[in-house]
C-alpha positions as CSV (number, residue, x, y, z in Angstrom):
1,X,4.1,17.3,1.6
2,X,1.5,17.0,4.3
3,X,0.1,19.8,4.0
4,X,-0.3,19.4,0.2
5,X,-1.4,15.6,1.0
6,X,-4.8,17.3,2.8
7,X,-5.5,18.7,-1.1
8,X,-5.1,15.6,-2.9
9,X,-9.0,14.4,-4.0
10,X,-8.8,12.5,-6.6
11,X,-6.6,9.1,-7.2
12,X,-5.0,10.0,-10.3
13,X,-3.0,12.9,-8.7
14,X,-2.3,10.6,-5.8
15,X,-1.2,8.2,-7.5
16,X,0.9,10.7,-9.5
17,X,2.7,12.3,-6.7
18,X,3.3,9.0,-5.3
19,X,5.6,8.0,-8.3
20,X,7.0,11.4,-8.0
21,X,8.6,10.7,-4.4
22,X,11.6,9.3,-5.3
23,X,13.4,10.4,-2.3
24,X,11.7,7.9,-0.3
25,X,14.7,5.6,-1.4
26,X,16.9,7.9,0.0
27,X,16.3,7.0,3.5
28,X,14.0,4.1,3.6
29,X,13.8,4.0,7.3
30,X,12.6,7.3,7.5
31,X,10.4,7.1,4.7
32,X,9.2,4.0,5.7
33,X,8.4,5.9,9.6
34,X,7.0,8.5,8.0
35,X,4.3,6.4,5.8
36,X,3.3,4.6,8.6
37,X,2.2,7.8,10.4
38,X,0.1,9.0,7.3
39,X,-1.9,5.1,7.4
40,X,-3.4,6.6,10.5
41,X,-4.8,9.1,8.7
42,X,-8.9,9.7,8.6
43,X,-8.2,11.3,4.9
44,X,-9.0,8.6,2.3
45,X,-6.3,9.4,0.1
46,X,-3.5,10.2,2.7
47,X,-4.4,6.7,3.8
48,X,-3.7,5.8,-0.4
49,X,-0.8,7.9,-0.7
50,X,1.0,6.2,1.8
51,X,0.0,3.0,0.6
52,X,0.8,3.2,-2.9
53,X,3.9,4.8,-1.8
54,X,5.0,1.5,0.2
55,X,4.0,0.0,-3.3
56,X,5.8,1.8,-5.4
57,X,9.0,2.2,-3.1
58,X,9.2,-0.7,-1.0
59,X,6.6,-3.7,-1.7
60,X,8.4,-5.2,-4.5
61,X,12.0,-5.2,-2.4
62,X,12.3,-8.7,-0.4
63,X,13.8,-7.5,2.8
64,X,10.7,-4.7,3.3
65,X,8.2,-7.5,2.6
66,X,7.6,-7.9,6.4
67,X,7.4,-4.5,7.0
68,X,5.3,-3.6,4.2
69,X,2.4,-5.8,5.2
70,X,3.3,-5.1,9.1
71,X,2.5,-1.3,7.8
72,X,-0.7,-2.8,5.3
73,X,-2.4,-4.1,8.6
74,X,-2.7,-0.6,10.8
75,X,-3.8,1.1,7.3
76,X,-7.0,2.8,8.2
77,X,-8.8,2.3,5.4
78,X,-12.4,2.2,6.8
79,X,-14.9,2.2,4.2
80,X,-12.6,4.4,1.5
81,X,-13.0,3.1,-1.7
82,X,-9.9,4.5,-3.1
83,X,-8.1,3.5,0.2
84,X,-8.9,-0.1,-0.1
85,X,-8.4,-0.8,-3.7
86,X,-5.0,0.7,-2.6
87,X,-4.4,-1.7,0.2
88,X,-5.0,-4.4,-2.6
89,X,-2.9,-3.3,-5.2
90,X,-0.2,-3.0,-2.4
91,X,-0.8,-6.7,-1.5
92,X,-0.5,-7.8,-5.4
93,X,3.1,-6.0,-5.9
94,X,3.8,-7.8,-2.3
95,X,3.2,-11.1,-3.6
96,X,5.6,-10.8,-6.7
97,X,8.6,-10.5,-3.7
98,X,7.0,-13.2,-1.4
99,X,4.0,-15.0,-1.7
100,X,4.0,-17.0,1.0
101,X,3.1,-13.8,3.3
102,X,1.0,-12.1,1.4
103,X,-1.1,-15.8,1.3
104,X,-0.7,-15.7,5.2
105,X,-1.7,-12.1,5.2
106,X,-4.7,-12.7,3.4
107,X,-5.9,-15.8,5.5
108,X,-6.2,-13.6,8.3
109,X,-8.9,-11.0,9.6
110,X,-8.9,-8.7,6.1
111,X,-12.0,-7.0,4.9
112,X,-13.5,-9.1,2.7
113,X,-13.5,-6.7,-0.1
114,X,-9.9,-6.1,-0.1
115,X,-9.1,-9.9,0.1
116,X,-11.8,-10.5,-3.1
117,X,-9.8,-7.9,-5.0
118,X,-6.4,-9.0,-4.2
119,X,-6.9,-12.5,-4.9
120,X,-8.4,-11.8,-8.3
121,X,-5.7,-9.4,-9.4
122,X,-3.2,-11.9,-8.0
123,X,-4.7,-14.7,-10.2
124,X,-4.7,-12.7,-12.9
125,X,-0.9,-11.1,-12.5
126,X,1.9,-12.8,-14.7
127,X,4.5,-11.8,-12.1
128,X,3.2,-14.3,-9.7
129,X,3.3,-18.2,-10.4
């Protein structure tokens, strides 16, 4: 799988592969550790892959919220647009499980672009009061 990740060069393929990675739910602990390892990559779409997988398979699970946010803090998004947008999306989805924790996360030292995107989408969401 990691060899394939180096070949991803657009968000559509990345997100499609993420949704198909249901195996991450079979052993969540192992899947979480693998995804957090991928967050350290210098490759934009590898980081996006890890963030979107966390979003798809972990973020809305209440007992995983704190760990998802912990992983989000370590993501090496840099100035990579698609990784930063994925981080914002992850925060929105996590907010549907624990809005208070995401609010605290957003008040911390976070990239202003990511914060702005996440806040806008949270405000537009019907899932979050």
